[in-house]
Backbone as XML, in Angstrom:
<?xml version="1.0"?>
<chain id="A" units="angstrom">
  <residue number="1" name="MET">
    <atom name="N" x="50.456" y="5.558" z="-9.521"/>
    <atom name="CA" x="49.341" y="6.265" z="-10.083"/>
    <atom name="C" x="48.088" y="6.014" z="-9.231"/>
  </residue>
  <residue number="2" name="MET">
    <atom name="N" x="47.361" y="7.066" z="-8.948"/>
    <atom name="CA" x="46.170" y="6.948" z="-8.135"/>
    <atom name="C" x="45.010" y="6.391" z="-8.974"/>
  </residue>
  <residue number="3" name="ARG">
    <atom name="N" x="44.340" y="5.387" z="-8.429"/>
    <atom name="CA" x="43.199" y="4.778" z="-9.100"/>
    <atom name="C" x="41.996" y="5.716" z="-9.041"/>
  </residue>
  <residue number="4" name="GLU">
    <atom name="N" x="41.304" y="5.839" z="-10.143"/>
    <atom name="CA" x="40.118" y="6.698" z="-10.181"/>
    <atom name="C" x="39.019" y="6.118" z="-9.292"/>
  </residue>
  <residue number="5" name="LYS">
    <atom name="N" x="38.417" y="6.961" z="-8.490"/>
    <atom name="CA" x="37.360" y="6.526" z="-7.583"/>
    <atom name="C" x="36.001" y="6.569" z="-8.285"/>
  </residue>
  <residue number="6" name="LYS">
    <atom name="N" x="35.144" y="5.614" z="-7.923"/>
    <atom name="CA" x="33.789" y="5.597" z="-8.471"/>
    <atom name="C" x="32.966" y="6.688" z="-7.808"/>
  </residue>
  <residue number="7" name="ILE">
    <atom name="N" x="32.167" y="7.363" z="-8.614"/>
    <atom name="CA" x="31.226" y="8.358" z="-8.093"/>
    <atom name="C" x="29.930" y="7.615" z="-7.804"/>
  </residue>
  <residue number="8" name="THR">
    <atom name="N" x="29.532" y="7.655" z="-6.549"/>
    <atom name="CA" x="28.417" y="6.845" z="-6.063"/>
    <atom name="C" x="27.264" y="7.727" z="-5.595"/>
  </residue>
  <residue number="9" name="TYR">
    <atom name="N" x="26.133" y="7.579" z="-6.255"/>
    <atom name="CA" x="24.920" y="8.312" z="-5.897"/>
    <atom name="C" x="24.310" y="7.612" z="-4.690"/>
  </residue>
  <residue number="10" name="ILE">
    <atom name="N" x="24.068" y="8.354" z="-3.632"/>
    <atom name="CA" x="23.486" y="7.812" z="-2.410"/>
    <atom name="C" x="21.979" y="8.038" z="-2.433"/>
  </residue>
  <residue number="11" name="CYS">
    <atom name="N" x="21.256" y="6.949" z="-2.378"/>
    <atom name="CA" x="19.790" y="6.956" z="-2.439"/>
    <atom name="C" x="19.273" y="6.451" z="-1.095"/>
  </residue>
  <residue number="12" name="SER">
    <atom name="N" x="18.643" y="7.338" z="-0.334"/>
    <atom name="CA" x="18.098" y="6.957" z="0.970"/>
    <atom name="C" x="16.917" y="7.869" z="1.279"/>
  </residue>
  <residue number="13" name="PRO">
    <atom name="N" x="16.093" y="7.487" z="2.244"/>
    <atom name="CA" x="14.912" y="8.298" z="2.559"/>
    <atom name="C" x="15.285" y="9.699" z="3.049"/>
  </residue>
  <residue number="14" name="TYR">
    <atom name="N" x="14.422" y="10.654" z="2.749"/>
    <atom name="CA" x="14.560" y="12.013" z="3.274"/>
    <atom name="C" x="13.314" y="12.384" z="4.073"/>
  </residue>
  <residue number="15" name="ARG">
    <atom name="N" x="12.160" y="12.276" z="3.458"/>
    <atom name="CA" x="10.899" y="12.657" z="4.114"/>
    <atom name="C" x="10.611" y="11.777" z="5.320"/>
  </residue>
  <residue number="16" name="GLY">
    <atom name="N" x="9.637" y="12.204" z="6.097"/>
    <atom name="CA" x="9.285" y="11.465" z="7.309"/>
    <atom name="C" x="10.075" y="12.015" z="8.469"/>
  </residue>
  <residue number="17" name="ASP">
    <atom name="N" x="10.884" y="11.171" z="9.074"/>
    <atom name="CA" x="11.750" y="11.603" z="10.174"/>
    <atom name="C" x="13.009" y="12.208" z="9.550"/>
  </residue>
  <residue number="18" name="VAL">
    <atom name="N" x="12.892" y="13.465" z="9.117"/>
    <atom name="CA" x="13.960" y="14.120" z="8.362"/>
    <atom name="C" x="15.277" y="14.124" z="9.136"/>
  </residue>
  <residue number="19" name="GLU">
    <atom name="N" x="15.221" y="14.449" z="10.410"/>
    <atom name="CA" x="16.453" y="14.535" z="11.201"/>
    <atom name="C" x="17.193" y="13.193" z="11.223"/>
  </residue>
  <residue number="20" name="SER">
    <atom name="N" x="16.485" y="12.115" z="11.503"/>
    <atom name="CA" x="17.111" y="10.786" z="11.524"/>
    <atom name="C" x="17.555" y="10.358" z="10.135"/>
  </residue>
  <residue number="21" name="ASN">
    <atom name="N" x="16.737" y="10.660" z="9.126"/>
    <atom name="CA" x="17.077" y="10.280" z="7.758"/>
    <atom name="C" x="18.319" y="11.016" z="7.258"/>
  </residue>
  <residue number="22" name="VAL">
    <atom name="N" x="18.437" y="12.292" z="7.607"/>
    <atom name="CA" x="19.627" y="13.066" z="7.220"/>
    <atom name="C" x="20.861" y="12.497" z="7.910"/>
  </residue>
  <residue number="23" name="GLU">
    <atom name="N" x="20.739" y="12.184" z="9.188"/>
    <atom name="CA" x="21.884" y="11.621" z="9.915"/>
    <atom name="C" x="22.291" y="10.276" z="9.309"/>
  </residue>
  <residue number="24" name="ALA">
    <atom name="N" x="21.314" y="9.435" z="8.977"/>
    <atom name="CA" x="21.628" y="8.140" z="8.362"/>
    <atom name="C" x="22.317" y="8.339" z="7.014"/>
  </residue>
  <residue number="25" name="ALA">
    <atom name="N" x="21.858" y="9.297" z="6.223"/>
    <atom name="CA" x="22.477" y="9.570" z="4.922"/>
    <atom name="C" x="23.914" y="10.053" z="5.101"/>
  </residue>
  <residue number="26" name="LYS">
    <atom name="N" x="24.140" y="10.914" z="6.076"/>
    <atom name="CA" x="25.495" y="11.401" z="6.331"/>
    <atom name="C" x="26.421" y="10.250" z="6.731"/>
  </residue>
  <residue number="27" name="GLN">
    <atom name="N" x="25.949" y="9.379" z="7.602"/>
    <atom name="CA" x="26.758" y="8.242" z="8.031"/>
    <atom name="C" x="27.011" y="7.282" z="6.868"/>
  </residue>
  <residue number="28" name="PHE">
    <atom name="N" x="25.999" y="7.081" z="6.020"/>
    <atom name="CA" x="26.155" y="6.188" z="4.873"/>
    <atom name="C" x="27.143" y="6.780" z="3.865"/>
  </residue>
  <residue number="29" name="CYS">
    <atom name="N" x="27.135" y="8.100" z="3.709"/>
    <atom name="CA" x="28.130" y="8.770" z="2.856"/>
    <atom name="C" x="29.535" y="8.529" z="3.404"/>
  </residue>
  <residue number="30" name="SER">
    <atom name="N" x="29.681" y="8.601" z="4.706"/>
    <atom name="CA" x="30.981" y="8.345" z="5.331"/>
    <atom name="C" x="31.424" y="6.905" z="5.071"/>
  </residue>
  <residue number="31" name="PHE">
    <atom name="N" x="30.479" y="5.976" z="5.196"/>
    <atom name="CA" x="30.769" y="4.571" z="4.900"/>
    <atom name="C" x="31.205" y="4.409" z="3.443"/>
  </residue>
  <residue number="32" name="ALA">
    <atom name="N" x="30.476" y="5.035" z="2.517"/>
    <atom name="CA" x="30.830" y="4.940" z="1.099"/>
    <atom name="C" x="32.233" y="5.493" z="0.854"/>
  </residue>
  <residue number="33" name="ALA">
    <atom name="N" x="32.545" y="6.617" z="1.482"/>
    <atom name="CA" x="33.883" y="7.203" z="1.342"/>
    <atom name="C" x="34.953" y="6.248" z="1.876"/>
  </residue>
  <residue number="34" name="SER">
    <atom name="N" x="34.646" y="5.570" z="2.990"/>
    <atom name="CA" x="35.615" y="4.625" z="3.561"/>
    <atom name="C" x="35.809" y="3.413" z="2.656"/>
  </residue>
  <residue number="35" name="CYS">
    <atom name="N" x="34.865" y="3.184" z="1.739"/>
    <atom name="CA" x="34.976" y="2.098" z="0.762"/>
    <atom name="C" x="35.637" y="2.580" z="-0.526"/>
  </residue>
  <residue number="36" name="GLY">
    <atom name="N" x="36.170" y="3.806" z="-0.509"/>
    <atom name="CA" x="36.878" y="4.323" z="-1.670"/>
    <atom name="C" x="35.992" y="4.976" z="-2.716"/>
  </residue>
  <residue number="37" name="ARG">
    <atom name="N" x="34.749" y="5.277" z="-2.352"/>
    <atom name="CA" x="33.822" y="5.918" z="-3.275"/>
    <atom name="C" x="33.816" y="7.427" z="-3.049"/>
  </residue>
  <residue number="38" name="VAL">
    <atom name="N" x="33.312" y="8.142" z="-4.041"/>
    <atom name="CA" x="33.019" y="9.571" z="-3.903"/>
    <atom name="C" x="31.495" y="9.656" z="-3.775"/>
  </residue>
  <residue number="39" name="PRO">
    <atom name="N" x="30.982" y="9.786" z="-2.543"/>
    <atom name="CA" x="29.530" y="9.771" z="-2.357"/>
    <atom name="C" x="28.881" y="11.107" z="-2.728"/>
  </residue>
  <residue number="40" name="ILE">
    <atom name="N" x="27.766" y="11.003" z="-3.437"/>
    <atom name="CA" x="26.968" y="12.167" z="-3.808"/>
    <atom name="C" x="25.552" y="11.930" z="-3.274"/>
  </residue>
  <residue number="41" name="ALA">
    <atom name="N" x="25.115" y="12.781" z="-2.356"/>
    <atom name="CA" x="23.784" y="12.655" z="-1.755"/>
    <atom name="C" x="23.033" y="13.969" z="-1.950"/>
  </residue>
  <residue number="42" name="PRO">
    <atom name="N" x="22.356" y="14.131" z="-3.076"/>
    <atom name="CA" x="21.679" y="15.395" z="-3.354"/>
    <atom name="C" x="20.667" y="15.798" z="-2.282"/>
  </residue>
  <residue number="43" name="HIS">
    <atom name="N" x="20.062" y="14.825" z="-1.615"/>
    <atom name="CA" x="19.074" y="15.152" z="-0.586"/>
    <atom name="C" x="19.709" y="15.737" z="0.674"/>
  </residue>
  <residue number="44" name="LEU">
    <atom name="N" x="21.034" y="15.757" z="0.728"/>
    <atom name="CA" x="21.708" y="16.489" z="1.801"/>
    <atom name="C" x="22.026" y="17.916" z="1.372"/>
  </residue>
  <residue number="45" name="LEU">
    <atom name="N" x="21.989" y="18.186" z="0.085"/>
    <atom name="CA" x="22.318" y="19.514" z="-0.441"/>
    <atom name="C" x="21.079" y="20.347" z="-0.752"/>
  </residue>
  <residue number="46" name="PHE">
    <atom name="N" x="20.212" y="19.834" z="-1.591"/>
    <atom name="CA" x="19.119" y="20.667" z="-2.112"/>
    <atom name="C" x="18.158" y="21.213" z="-1.055"/>
  </residue>
  <residue number="47" name="PRO">
    <atom name="N" x="17.860" y="20.473" z="0.024"/>
    <atom name="CA" x="16.989" y="21.054" z="1.054"/>
    <atom name="C" x="17.595" y="22.276" z="1.761"/>
  </residue>
  <residue number="48" name="GLN">
    <atom name="N" x="18.878" y="22.527" z="1.536"/>
    <atom name="CA" x="19.504" y="23.710" z="2.126"/>
    <atom name="C" x="18.958" y="24.993" z="1.509"/>
  </residue>
  <residue number="49" name="PHE">
    <atom name="N" x="18.479" y="24.892" z="0.259"/>
    <atom name="CA" x="17.965" y="26.091" z="-0.412"/>
    <atom name="C" x="16.679" y="25.850" z="-1.182"/>
  </residue>
  <residue number="50" name="MET">
    <atom name="N" x="16.125" y="24.642" z="-1.082"/>
    <atom name="CA" x="14.856" y="24.328" z="-1.731"/>
    <atom name="C" x="13.915" y="23.734" z="-0.685"/>
  </residue>
  <residue number="51" name="ASN">
    <atom name="N" x="12.614" y="23.889" z="-0.917"/>
    <atom name="CA" x="11.602" y="23.389" z="0.008"/>
    <atom name="C" x="11.037" y="22.083" z="-0.534"/>
  </residue>
  <residue number="52" name="ASP">
    <atom name="N" x="11.369" y="20.970" z="0.123"/>
    <atom name="CA" x="10.916" y="19.655" z="-0.322"/>
    <atom name="C" x="9.390" y="19.522" z="-0.266"/>
  </residue>
  <residue number="53" name="ASN">
    <atom name="N" x="8.733" y="20.365" z="0.515"/>
    <atom name="CA" x="7.273" y="20.316" z="0.618"/>
    <atom name="C" x="6.578" y="21.163" z="-0.440"/>
  </residue>
  <residue number="54" name="ASP">
    <atom name="N" x="7.340" y="21.919" z="-1.211"/>
    <atom name="CA" x="6.794" y="22.720" z="-2.308"/>
    <atom name="C" x="6.877" y="21.871" z="-3.579"/>
  </residue>
  <residue number="55" name="PRO">
    <atom name="N" x="5.748" y="21.553" z="-4.198"/>
    <atom name="CA" x="5.767" y="20.674" z="-5.373"/>
    <atom name="C" x="6.687" y="21.160" z="-6.500"/>
  </residue>
  <residue number="56" name="ALA">
    <atom name="N" x="6.755" y="22.465" z="-6.725"/>
    <atom name="CA" x="7.618" y="22.986" z="-7.790"/>
    <atom name="C" x="9.096" y="22.786" z="-7.435"/>
  </residue>
  <residue number="57" name="ASP">
    <atom name="N" x="9.462" y="23.069" z="-6.181"/>
    <atom name="CA" x="10.840" y="22.859" z="-5.745"/>
    <atom name="C" x="11.205" y="21.372" z="-5.794"/>
  </residue>
  <residue number="58" name="ARG">
    <atom name="N" x="10.280" y="20.526" z="-5.343"/>
    <atom name="CA" x="10.550" y="19.075" z="-5.349"/>
    <atom name="C" x="10.744" y="18.582" z="-6.779"/>
  </residue>
  <residue number="59" name="ALA">
    <atom name="N" x="9.906" y="19.015" z="-7.693"/>
    <atom name="CA" x="10.034" y="18.593" z="-9.091"/>
    <atom name="C" x="11.377" y="19.044" z="-9.667"/>
  </residue>
  <residue number="60" name="LEU">
    <atom name="N" x="11.768" y="20.267" z="-9.366"/>
    <atom name="CA" x="13.048" y="20.774" z="-9.849"/>
    <atom name="C" x="14.214" y="19.999" z="-9.228"/>
  </residue>
  <residue number="61" name="ALA">
    <atom name="N" x="14.108" y="19.714" z="-7.938"/>
    <atom name="CA" x="15.157" y="18.937" z="-7.267"/>
    <atom name="C" x="15.272" y="17.546" z="-7.897"/>
  </residue>
  <residue number="62" name="MET">
    <atom name="N" x="14.148" y="16.930" z="-8.238"/>
    <atom name="CA" x="14.193" y="15.618" z="-8.886"/>
    <atom name="C" x="14.847" y="15.717" z="-10.262"/>
  </residue>
  <residue number="63" name="GLU">
    <atom name="N" x="14.620" y="16.799" z="-10.984"/>
    <atom name="CA" x="15.317" y="17.011" z="-12.267"/>
    <atom name="C" x="16.826" y="17.097" z="-12.023"/>
  </residue>
  <residue number="64" name="PHE">
    <atom name="N" x="17.212" y="17.856" z="-11.010"/>
    <atom name="CA" x="18.626" y="17.968" z="-10.653"/>
    <atom name="C" x="19.201" y="16.590" z="-10.309"/>
  </residue>
  <residue number="65" name="ASN">
    <atom name="N" x="18.431" y="15.818" z="-9.521"/>
    <atom name="CA" x="18.874" y="14.481" z="-9.119"/>
    <atom name="C" x="19.146" y="13.609" z="-10.347"/>
  </residue>
  <residue number="66" name="HIS">
    <atom name="N" x="18.247" y="13.675" z="-11.325"/>
    <atom name="CA" x="18.416" y="12.879" z="-12.538"/>
    <atom name="C" x="19.694" y="13.292" z="-13.277"/>
  </residue>
  <residue number="67" name="ALA">
    <atom name="N" x="19.926" y="14.597" z="-13.365"/>
    <atom name="CA" x="21.129" y="15.088" z="-14.043"/>
    <atom name="C" x="22.390" y="14.598" z="-13.330"/>
  </residue>
  <residue number="68" name="ILE">
    <atom name="N" x="22.387" y="14.651" z="-12.006"/>
    <atom name="CA" x="23.546" y="14.200" z="-11.231"/>
    <atom name="C" x="23.727" y="12.696" z="-11.379"/>
  </residue>
  <residue number="69" name="LEU">
    <atom name="N" x="22.641" y="11.946" z="-11.226"/>
    <atom name="CA" x="22.716" y="10.487" z="-11.322"/>
    <atom name="C" x="23.294" y="10.054" z="-12.664"/>
  </residue>
  <residue number="70" name="SER">
    <atom name="N" x="22.946" y="10.757" z="-13.718"/>
    <atom name="CA" x="23.430" y="10.377" z="-15.055"/>
    <atom name="C" x="24.949" y="10.465" z="-15.175"/>
  </residue>
  <residue number="71" name="LYS">
    <atom name="N" x="25.597" y="11.172" z="-14.267"/>
    <atom name="CA" x="27.053" y="11.314" z="-14.266"/>
    <atom name="C" x="27.747" y="10.334" z="-13.317"/>
  </residue>
  <residue number="72" name="CYS">
    <atom name="N" x="26.959" y="9.562" z="-12.568"/>
    <atom name="CA" x="27.516" y="8.666" z="-11.548"/>
    <atom name="C" x="27.839" y="7.292" z="-12.117"/>
  </residue>
  <residue number="73" name="ASP">
    <atom name="N" x="28.737" y="6.590" z="-11.426"/>
    <atom name="CA" x="29.141" y="5.244" z="-11.813"/>
    <atom name="C" x="28.241" y="4.167" z="-11.243"/>
  </residue>
  <residue number="74" name="GLU">
    <atom name="N" x="27.590" y="4.475" z="-10.113"/>
    <atom name="CA" x="26.753" y="3.484" z="-9.446"/>
    <atom name="C" x="25.792" y="4.194" z="-8.505"/>
  </residue>
  <residue number="75" name="LEU">
    <atom name="N" x="24.771" y="3.457" z="-8.072"/>
    <atom name="CA" x="23.801" y="3.971" z="-7.114"/>
    <atom name="C" x="23.747" y="2.998" z="-5.948"/>
  </residue>
  <residue number="76" name="TRP">
    <atom name="N" x="23.898" y="3.527" z="-4.734"/>
    <atom name="CA" x="23.768" y="2.718" z="-3.529"/>
    <atom name="C" x="22.477" y="3.116" z="-2.830"/>
  </residue>
  <residue number="77" name="VAL">
    <atom name="N" x="21.673" y="2.113" z="-2.483"/>
    <atom name="CA" x="20.387" y="2.317" z="-1.836"/>
    <atom name="C" x="20.491" y="1.881" z="-0.381"/>
  </residue>
  <residue number="78" name="LEU">
    <atom name="N" x="20.145" y="2.776" z="0.541"/>
    <atom name="CA" x="20.211" y="2.482" z="1.971"/>
    <atom name="C" x="18.834" y="2.161" z="2.520"/>
  </residue>
  <residue number="79" name="GLY">
    <atom name="N" x="18.731" y="1.035" z="3.204"/>
    <atom name="CA" x="17.518" y="0.676" z="3.917"/>
    <atom name="C" x="16.539" y="-0.121" z="3.078"/>
  </residue>
  <residue number="80" name="GLY">
    <atom name="N" x="15.621" y="-0.772" z="3.761"/>
    <atom name="CA" x="14.639" y="-1.607" z="3.081"/>
    <atom name="C" x="13.348" y="-0.905" z="2.747"/>
  </residue>
  <residue number="81" name="ASP">
    <atom name="N" x="13.112" y="0.264" z="3.339"/>
    <atom name="CA" x="11.898" y="1.016" z="3.039"/>
    <atom name="C" x="12.180" y="1.925" z="1.851"/>
  </residue>
  <residue number="82" name="ILE">
    <atom name="N" x="11.644" y="1.562" z="0.708"/>
    <atom name="CA" x="11.886" y="2.312" z="-0.520"/>
    <atom name="C" x="10.763" y="3.339" z="-0.687"/>
  </residue>
  <residue number="83" name="THR">
    <atom name="N" x="11.131" y="4.617" z="-0.663"/>
    <atom name="CA" x="10.143" y="5.681" z="-0.822"/>
    <atom name="C" x="9.852" y="5.906" z="-2.308"/>
  </residue>
  <residue number="84" name="GLU">
    <atom name="N" x="8.849" y="6.701" z="-2.589"/>
    <atom name="CA" x="8.493" y="7.008" z="-3.975"/>
    <atom name="C" x="9.663" y="7.669" z="-4.714"/>
  </residue>
  <residue number="85" name="GLY">
    <atom name="N" x="10.324" y="8.621" z="-4.062"/>
    <atom name="CA" x="11.467" y="9.288" z="-4.683"/>
    <atom name="C" x="12.611" y="8.324" z="-4.941"/>
  </residue>
  <residue number="86" name="MET">
    <atom name="N" x="12.865" y="7.428" z="-3.979"/>
    <atom name="CA" x="13.916" y="6.436" z="-4.157"/>
    <atom name="C" x="13.576" y="5.495" z="-5.304"/>
  </residue>
  <residue number="87" name="GLU">
    <atom name="N" x="12.315" y="5.087" z="-5.372"/>
    <atom name="CA" x="11.853" y="4.205" z="-6.451"/>
    <atom name="C" x="12.121" y="4.852" z="-7.806"/>
  </residue>
  <residue number="88" name="THR">
    <atom name="N" x="11.865" y="6.150" z="-7.895"/>
    <atom name="CA" x="12.118" y="6.884" z="-9.135"/>
    <atom name="C" x="13.604" y="6.866" z="-9.469"/>
  </residue>
  <residue number="89" name="GLU">
    <atom name="N" x="14.451" y="7.139" z="-8.484"/>
    <atom name="CA" x="15.898" y="7.170" z="-8.716"/>
    <atom name="C" x="16.435" y="5.794" z="-9.115"/>
  </residue>
  <residue number="90" name="ILE">
    <atom name="N" x="15.934" y="4.744" z="-8.490"/>
    <atom name="CA" x="16.345" y="3.383" z="-8.843"/>
    <atom name="C" x="15.942" y="3.083" z="-10.291"/>
  </residue>
  <residue number="91" name="GLY">
    <atom name="N" x="14.739" y="3.477" z="-10.667"/>
    <atom name="CA" x="14.288" y="3.288" z="-12.048"/>
    <atom name="C" x="15.162" y="4.034" z="-13.037"/>
  </residue>
  <residue number="92" name="TRP">
    <atom name="N" x="15.523" y="5.268" z="-12.691"/>
    <atom name="CA" x="16.415" y="6.043" z="-13.563"/>
    <atom name="C" x="17.750" y="5.326" z="-13.736"/>
  </residue>
  <residue number="93" name="ALA">
    <atom name="N" x="18.321" y="4.868" z="-12.619"/>
    <atom name="CA" x="19.623" y="4.189" z="-12.684"/>
    <atom name="C" x="19.538" y="2.976" z="-13.602"/>
  </residue>
  <residue number="94" name="ARG">
    <atom name="N" x="18.506" y="2.201" z="-13.438"/>
    <atom name="CA" x="18.363" y="0.996" z="-14.275"/>
    <atom name="C" x="18.200" y="1.368" z="-15.740"/>
  </residue>
  <residue number="95" name="SER">
    <atom name="N" x="17.441" y="2.415" z="-16.028"/>
    <atom name="CA" x="17.256" y="2.819" z="-17.428"/>
    <atom name="C" x="18.542" y="3.376" z="-18.028"/>
  </residue>
  <residue number="96" name="LEU">
    <atom name="N" x="19.435" y="3.874" z="-17.175"/>
    <atom name="CA" x="20.732" y="4.393" z="-17.627"/>
    <atom name="C" x="21.836" y="3.335" z="-17.559"/>
  </residue>
  <residue number="97" name="ASP">
    <atom name="N" x="21.470" y="2.094" z="-17.216"/>
    <atom name="CA" x="22.431" y="0.996" z="-17.044"/>
    <atom name="C" x="23.495" y="1.306" z="-15.998"/>
  </residue>
  <residue number="98" name="ILE">
    <atom name="N" x="23.075" y="1.996" z="-14.943"/>
    <atom name="CA" x="23.960" y="2.287" z="-13.813"/>
    <atom name="C" x="23.730" y="1.195" z="-12.769"/>
  </residue>
  <residue number="99" name="PRO">
    <atom name="N" x="24.791" y="0.522" z="-12.329"/>
    <atom name="CA" x="24.626" y="-0.544" z="-11.335"/>
    <atom name="C" x="23.981" y="-0.019" z="-10.045"/>
  </residue>
  <residue number="100" name="VAL">
    <atom name="N" x="23.079" y="-0.827" z="-9.490"/>
    <atom name="CA" x="22.375" y="-0.498" z="-8.247"/>
    <atom name="C" x="22.757" y="-1.535" z="-7.199"/>
  </residue>
  <residue number="101" name="GLN">
    <atom name="N" x="23.212" y="-1.061" z="-6.034"/>
    <atom name="CA" x="23.537" y="-1.948" z="-4.913"/>
    <atom name="C" x="22.677" y="-1.557" z="-3.723"/>
  </residue>
  <residue number="102" name="PHE">
    <atom name="N" x="21.937" y="-2.517" z="-3.187"/>
    <atom name="CA" x="21.089" y="-2.282" z="-2.020"/>
    <atom name="C" x="21.850" y="-2.644" z="-0.749"/>
  </residue>
  <residue number="103" name="PHE">
    <atom name="N" x="21.637" y="-1.847" z="0.300"/>
    <atom name="CA" x="22.226" y="-2.103" z="1.613"/>
    <atom name="C" x="21.118" y="-2.018" z="2.658"/>
  </residue>
  <residue number="104" name="ASP">
    <atom name="N" x="21.193" y="-2.880" z="3.675"/>
    <atom name="CA" x="20.225" y="-2.789" z="4.766"/>
    <atom name="C" x="20.648" y="-1.674" z="5.732"/>
  </residue>
  <residue number="105" name="ALA">
    <atom name="N" x="19.901" y="-1.511" z="6.795"/>
    <atom name="CA" x="20.160" y="-0.423" z="7.743"/>
    <atom name="C" x="21.512" y="-0.564" z="8.454"/>
  </residue>
  <residue number="106" name="ASP">
    <atom name="N" x="22.081" y="-1.776" z="8.433"/>
    <atom name="CA" x="23.406" y="-2.010" z="9.027"/>
    <atom name="C" x="24.511" y="-1.966" z="7.973"/>
  </residue>
  <residue number="107" name="TRP">
    <atom name="N" x="24.173" y="-1.511" z="6.773"/>
    <atom name="CA" x="25.112" y="-1.337" z="5.655"/>
    <atom name="C" x="25.605" y="-2.658" z="5.078"/>
  </residue>
  <residue number="108" name="ASN">
    <atom name="N" x="24.818" y="-3.707" z="5.249"/>
    <atom name="CA" x="25.133" y="-4.991" z="4.629"/>
    <atom name="C" x="24.437" y="-5.051" z="3.281"/>
  </residue>
  <residue number="109" name="PRO">
    <atom name="N" x="25.123" y="-5.504" z="2.245"/>
    <atom name="CA" x="24.495" y="-5.575" z="0.927"/>
    <atom name="C" x="23.437" y="-6.674" z="0.877"/>
  </residue>
  <residue number="110" name="HIS">
    <atom name="N" x="22.455" y="-6.493" z="0.024"/>
    <atom name="CA" x="21.449" y="-7.518" z="-0.221"/>
    <atom name="C" x="20.921" y="-7.328" z="-1.640"/>
  </residue>
  <residue number="111" name="THR">
    <atom name="N" x="20.117" y="-8.258" z="-2.072"/>
    <atom name="CA" x="19.640" y="-8.218" z="-3.456"/>
    <atom name="C" x="18.634" y="-7.119" z="-3.690"/>
  </residue>
  <residue number="112" name="GLY">
    <atom name="N" x="17.888" y="-6.745" z="-2.659"/>
    <atom name="CA" x="16.972" y="-5.622" z="-2.762"/>
    <atom name="C" x="15.780" y="-5.883" z="-3.644"/>
  </residue>
  <residue number="113" name="SER">
    <atom name="N" x="14.939" y="-4.903" z="-3.678"/>
    <atom name="CA" x="13.754" y="-4.913" z="-4.512"/>
    <atom name="C" x="13.305" y="-3.481" z="-4.637"/>
  </residue>
  <residue number="114" name="THR">
    <atom name="N" x="12.601" y="-3.181" z="-5.691"/>
    <atom name="CA" x="12.085" y="-1.828" z="-5.828"/>
    <atom name="C" x="10.654" y="-1.747" z="-5.313"/>
  </residue>
  <residue number="115" name="ASN">
    <atom name="N" x="10.201" y="-2.759" z="-4.591"/>
    <atom name="CA" x="8.887" y="-2.689" z="-3.960"/>
    <atom name="C" x="9.025" y="-1.971" z="-2.637"/>
  </residue>
  <residue number="116" name="LYS">
    <atom name="N" x="7.951" y="-1.350" z="-2.200"/>
    <atom name="CA" x="7.971" y="-0.648" z="-0.918"/>
    <atom name="C" x="7.745" y="-1.686" z="0.178"/>
  </residue>
  <residue number="117" name="HIS">
    <atom name="N" x="8.825" y="-2.234" z="0.700"/>
    <atom name="CA" x="8.747" y="-3.247" z="1.738"/>
    <atom name="C" x="10.075" y="-3.298" z="2.482"/>
  </residue>
  <residue number="118" name="LYS">
    <atom name="N" x="10.100" y="-4.088" z="3.515"/>
    <atom name="CA" x="11.349" y="-4.327" z="4.235"/>
    <atom name="C" x="12.114" y="-5.421" z="3.498"/>
  </residue>
  <residue number="119" name="ALA">
    <atom name="N" x="13.298" y="-5.091" z="3.010"/>
    <atom name="CA" x="14.127" y="-6.070" z="2.318"/>
    <atom name="C" x="14.928" y="-6.878" z="3.334"/>
  </residue>
  <residue number="120" name="GLN">
    <atom name="N" x="15.332" y="-8.058" z="2.972"/>
    <atom name="CA" x="16.101" y="-8.925" z="3.853"/>
    <atom name="C" x="17.578" y="-8.777" z="3.552"/>
  </residue>
  <residue number="121" name="GLY">
    <atom name="N" x="18.384" y="-8.583" z="4.592"/>
    <atom name="CA" x="19.830" y="-8.483" z="4.435"/>
    <atom name="C" x="20.447" y="-9.851" z="4.184"/>
  </residue>
  <residue number="122" name="VAL">
    <atom name="N" x="21.689" y="-9.885" z="3.744"/>
    <atom name="CA" x="22.352" y="-11.150" z="3.462"/>
    <atom name="C" x="23.418" y="-11.495" z="4.487"/>
  </residue>
  <residue number="123" name="GLY">
    <atom name="N" x="23.626" y="-10.649" z="5.460"/>
    <atom name="CA" x="24.605" y="-10.980" z="6.490"/>
    <atom name="C" x="25.659" y="-9.909" z="6.641"/>
  </residue>
  <residue number="124" name="LYS">
    <atom name="N" x="26.134" y="-9.768" z="7.847"/>
    <atom name="CA" x="27.070" y="-8.701" z="8.180"/>
    <atom name="C" x="28.421" y="-8.915" z="7.509"/>
  </residue>
  <residue number="125" name="GLY">
    <atom name="N" x="28.968" y="-7.809" z="7.029"/>
    <atom name="CA" x="30.334" y="-7.816" z="6.543"/>
    <atom name="C" x="30.558" y="-8.455" z="5.191"/>
  </residue>
  <residue number="126" name="GLN">
    <atom name="N" x="29.522" y="-8.638" z="4.392"/>
    <atom name="CA" x="29.720" y="-9.309" z="3.116"/>
    <atom name="C" x="30.073" y="-8.343" z="1.985"/>
  </residue>
  <residue number="127" name="TYR">
    <atom name="N" x="30.052" y="-7.042" z="2.245"/>
    <atom name="CA" x="30.421" y="-6.101" z="1.190"/>
    <atom name="C" x="31.930" y="-5.949" z="1.152"/>
  </residue>
  <residue number="128" name="VAL">
    <atom name="N" x="32.518" y="-6.175" z="0.003"/>
    <atom name="CA" x="33.954" y="-6.008" z="-0.170"/>
    <atom name="C" x="34.158" y="-4.926" z="-1.217"/>
  </residue>
  <residue number="129" name="PRO">
    <atom name="N" x="34.684" y="-3.757" z="-0.802"/>
    <atom name="CA" x="34.861" y="-2.684" z="-1.775"/>
    <atom name="C" x="35.848" y="-3.097" z="-2.863"/>
  </residue>
  <residue number="130" name="ASP">
    <atom name="N" x="35.586" y="-2.607" z="-4.080"/>
    <atom name="CA" x="36.516" y="-2.957" z="-5.162"/>
    <atom name="C" x="37.566" y="-1.874" z="-5.352"/>
  </residue>
</chain>
């Protein structure tokens, strides 16, 4: 019998260096999939037909994000720079009792923080998928 895979919401920066941030999100989704997760990264989908710089589109996309997150088993946060949107998503996950796992830029897990700062990693290769 095939074990059910966890649906994992991918939380990472989008704004700023969009091209690099999108590439990092895509690679992190691949990493999550290799760990047996079903990665969901709304910020790779919604900008295809919504304008992140339009306040109405951004607000609607955030509503969509909340709806999607509420169906997920866990939230994975990439990188130590927590943006305002990421902070919101982390808060939603915590209020929904959805486990949050922070990863540094090298995909190593760490304890994280919801402050906008550079978080410290705990060392390479310490994440063991369940």
